[in-house]
N, C-alpha and C positions, 0 to 999 in steps of 0.2 A: 693061532686058533681063534682068538677074540676077533682079529681082523676078518677072518673068513666068515665067522658068524655074523659080524656086523654087515658085511657085504651081502650075505644071504638075506638078512632082515631088510636091508635097504632095497634090494631088487624085489623082494616080495611085496614091500610097501608100494613101490612104483607100479608093479603089475596090478595090485589091488585098486590103486587110484584109476588106472586106465580102464579096468573092467567096470568100475563104478561109473565113470564118465560115459562109456559106450552104452551101458545099460539104460541110461536116461536120455540118450540122444534122440530116440524115436518115440518119445512118450506122447507127443502131440497127436490128437485124433486127426485122421485125414478129412479134408473138406467134404461136406455133403454134396451129392450131385447137383442139387438145386443151387448151391452156392457157386459151383463151377459154371453152371449155365448163366447165372446172373452176372458173374464176372465177364464172361465172354460176350454177353449182350451189351454190357456197359462199354467194354472196349470197342465193340463194333460201332456203337452209337457215337462214341467219342471220335472215332476215326472218320465217320461219315458226316457228322454235323458238329457245328460249333454254336453254342448258345450265346448270343450276343449280350444277353442280360448280364452274363458273368464277365464280360470283356470291358476293358477300358477303350472306348472309341476315341480316336484322335482326329481323323479327317476322312473326307470322302471326295472323290473326283467324279463329277458328272461328265460323261462323254456324249456330246450332243452333235448330231449331224445338222448341217445347214447348207444353204446354197446361195450363190451370188451371181448376178449377171454381169459379165465383163465385156466391154467393147474394145476390139482391137482391129485396126485397119478397116474400119467401117463394118466389121462383122461382130455380132453379139454371140457370146458363149455363156452357157450356164455352168458354173463350177461348183461341184460338191466338195465340202470340206468339213473338218471336225473342229468344234470348240471344246476346250476342257475347262471346267469350272472347279477349281480346288477350294474346298470349303473346310475351314477349321471348325470342328464340332464343339470346341470350347468357347471360342470368341465369336464365331459367326462370320468371320472375315472370309471374303470370296476373292480369288484371283483368277481372272479369265485370260487364257491364251488361245491361239488358234493356229491352224496350219498356214493361214494366209498372212498373219501379222505377228511379228516378233515382240511387239509391245505387250505389256501386261496391263489389263484394266482391273480396277479394284471396286468391289461392291461389299455390302454388308447385309446379312440376314437379320430381319427383325427378331426380337426375342421369341415371339410366338411362332414364327416360321422355323427357327432353330429348334425350339422345343418339340414342334411337330415332327421334324425330321429325326431327331434323336429318339422320340417315342416310337416311330415306325421301326427304326433299327433295333432298339432295345427289346422290342416285343417279337423279334425275329430270330431265326437260326440260319446259319449258312450251311447249305447242303452240298456235299460233293458226291456226285453220282456217276455210276457206270450203267449205260443202258443195257437191257437184256436183248441181245441180237441173235437171230438165227445163225447157225453154223454156216460159214462160208460167205457171210456178208462182207461186201467190199465197201469201204468208207472213203469218201473223198478226203483229200489232205487239206482242205480249206479250213483255216482257223476261224472259229467264231469269236469275234472281238467282244469285249465287255461293254455294257452300257454305263457301268459305274465301277470304280475301284475303291474299296473300303479298306482303311488302315486301322488296325487294332493292335493290342498288346501281343496277339499271336501272329501278327504279320499282315500281309496284303491279300485281299480276297477280290478277284476279278469277277464281279457279278455279271452273269449272262454269258460267260466265256465257255468254250469247249475246244478240244484239240483237233477235232475233225468234224466232217459233215454228219456223222452218226451221233454226235453228242457225247463222245467219250471224254472222260475227265471234266465233265461239266460242273460249273460252280455257280450257285445262285442262292437267293434266299429261299427257304423252304415254303411249301404249300402255296397259299395265295398271296404271300407277302410281296413277291416281285411286282404284281399289278398295283399294289399300294405305292411302292417306291417309284414305279414308272409314272403313275399319275401325278405324284409330287414333282417329279422331274419335268414332266410336260407343262405343268402349271408354272414351275420355276422358269422354264425356257421362255414362256410367253410374257413374264412379268419382271425378269431380272434387271432390266434397264431402270426400273423404278426403285431398285434396292440401293439407294444412295447411302453413303456413310455419313453419320452425324459430324 
């Protein structure tokens, strides 16, 4: 008799605990519609842009087109090729390679030029965009190559790139910042031979 009564009391206690737990399970108020909208806007912004002010910048590669006249068998040809300048954003060290030369040349950014470059980047955001195209638009399959490759804690960003002729999956600095960086690169291209290391 006692055992039966104890089992009944035990089962009743367990049931009471479960009822108590489930009754408090959904006490939290549902989010306000404005909070839902803000969350979705923030997630959309995060997926489409990256604020470089919040990022640890490690290095940037400038991809610069150049040309050279080559003479073979009495004929002269102009060859177009790329130079890549890998710039360490901490030390200012620059390593140059090219399509035509396997050797690496070394240069150094002055402190002021390094600070100017970091300032341009830190005041920028990286935007990833999809163009709004009319239905039925046919895009060429030509890749758009980057003019610079930026390396941060969140990975590599190929600035100026796109996956087709319509600009799908385009990546670049937001707003007018690409023009600032391109002007810096153009000035760098014209003067990098003077950037000797101490």
